[in-house]
C-alpha positions as CSV (number, residue, x, y, z in Angstrom):
1,M,-0.3,0.0,-0.2
2,F,2.9,2.4,1.1
3,P,6.3,2.0,-0.6
4,G,9.1,1.6,2.3
5,I,6.5,-0.2,4.6
6,G,8.5,-3.2,6.8
7,G,11.5,-3.6,6.6
8,R,14.2,-0.8,6.1
9,G,11.4,1.8,5.4
10,M,9.4,3.8,7.8
11,N,8.8,2.8,10.9
12,P,4.8,1.3,11.7
13,A,4.2,4.1,14.9
14,K,5.2,6.7,11.6
15,V,3.0,5.0,9.0
16,K,0.4,4.7,11.7
17,Q,0.3,8.2,12.1
18,M,0.7,9.1,8.6
19,M,-2.6,7.0,8.2
20,K,-4.4,8.9,10.5
21,Q,-3.2,12.2,9.1
22,M,-5.0,11.0,5.9
23,G,-8.0,9.8,7.5
24,I,-7.3,6.0,6.9
25,N,-8.4,4.3,9.6
26,I,-7.8,-0.2,9.5
27,T,-9.4,-2.2,11.8
28,E,-9.3,-5.9,12.6
29,I,-12.0,-8.1,13.1
30,D,-11.6,-9.9,16.0
31,D,-12.2,-14.1,16.2
32,V,-13.0,-15.0,12.4
33,E,-14.0,-18.0,11.9
34,Q,-14.1,-18.7,8.7
35,V,-14.8,-16.4,4.6
36,I,-16.3,-17.8,2.2
37,I,-16.6,-16.3,-1.1
38,R,-19.4,-17.5,-3.6
39,T,-19.6,-17.6,-7.1
40,P,-22.0,-19.8,-9.6
41,E,-19.1,-22.0,-9.7
42,K,-17.4,-22.4,-6.9
43,D,-16.7,-21.3,-3.0
44,I,-13.3,-20.2,-2.0
45,V,-13.0,-20.8,1.8
46,F,-10.5,-18.8,4.3
47,N,-10.7,-21.3,7.2
48,D,-7.5,-19.8,9.0
49,A,-8.8,-15.6,7.9
50,N,-7.3,-12.7,9.2
51,V,-9.9,-9.9,8.1
52,S,-9.1,-6.3,8.6
53,I,-11.5,-3.3,7.5
54,M,-9.9,-0.1,6.0
55,N,-11.9,3.3,5.9
56,A,-10.5,6.0,3.9
57,Q,-13.2,8.9,2.9
58,G,-16.0,7.0,4.2
59,V,-15.5,4.3,1.8
60,D,-14.7,0.2,3.8
61,T,-12.2,-1.4,2.4
62,Y,-12.2,-5.6,3.6
63,Q,-8.9,-7.2,3.0
64,V,-9.0,-10.7,3.9
65,V,-5.4,-12.8,4.3
66,G,-5.5,-16.4,4.7
67,T,-4.8,-19.7,2.5
68,P,-7.5,-20.2,0.4
69,E,-9.5,-23.3,-0.6
70,E,-11.4,-23.7,-3.4
71,V,-14.5,-25.8,-3.3
72,A,-16.7,-26.6,-6.4
73,R,-20.2,-25.7,-6.1
74,E,-22.9,-28.4,-6.7
75,L,-25.7,-27.4,-8.6
76,Q,-29.3,-26.9,-6.6
77,I,-32.3,-28.2,-8.5
78,P,-36.1,-27.3,-7.4
79,D,-37.7,-30.3,-7.0
80,D,-40.7,-28.7,-9.1
81,D,-38.3,-28.7,-11.9
82,V,-37.5,-32.4,-11.4
83,R,-41.1,-33.4,-10.7
84,M,-42.3,-31.3,-14.4
85,V,-39.3,-33.2,-16.1
86,A,-40.1,-36.5,-14.9
87,E,-44.0,-36.2,-15.5
88,Q,-43.2,-34.7,-19.2
89,A,-40.6,-37.0,-19.9
90,G,-42.8,-40.0,-18.1
91,V,-39.4,-41.4,-16.2
92,S,-38.8,-41.5,-12.2
93,Q,-38.1,-38.7,-10.0
94,E,-34.4,-40.2,-9.8
95,Q,-34.0,-40.1,-13.7
96,A,-35.4,-36.6,-13.9
97,L,-32.8,-35.5,-11.4
98,E,-30.0,-37.5,-13.1
99,A,-30.9,-35.9,-16.4
100,L,-31.1,-32.2,-15.0
101,K,-27.8,-32.3,-13.4
102,T,-26.6,-33.5,-16.4
103,A,-28.0,-30.9,-18.3
104,N,-26.4,-28.5,-16.3
105,G,-30.4,-27.7,-14.7
106,D,-31.4,-27.3,-18.5
107,L,-35.5,-28.2,-18.1
108,A,-35.7,-28.7,-22.1
109,E,-32.4,-30.4,-22.3
110,A,-33.3,-32.8,-19.7
111,I,-36.6,-33.7,-20.9
112,L,-35.1,-33.8,-24.7
113,A,-32.3,-36.2,-23.4
114,L,-34.9,-38.6,-22.0
115,S,-37.5,-38.7,-24.7
116,S,-34.9,-39.3,-27.0
């Protein structure tokens, strides 16, 4: 964030004082157990996270430091979709669910696959 911080640069107390003068405040969040970032394809999980909040000019910025672990997200298929595919294709709900998983939740594609 600032050149020369750490090592041979400015001492941390001086940096803290400069940041305060510039209106930048950093606070740590204590006892963080886990941080999860969710995307449509995966979750990024930090089990050993250290989280700090930097407030500069009224805007909060969160910083997460830790070891990320990527976990693939399982496709969530609503029960109504399973029932509809099963009825339309004339198959069991188990078969309909498998077809929906294969079709990434696409109803029409699942029905076509089961009908052919």
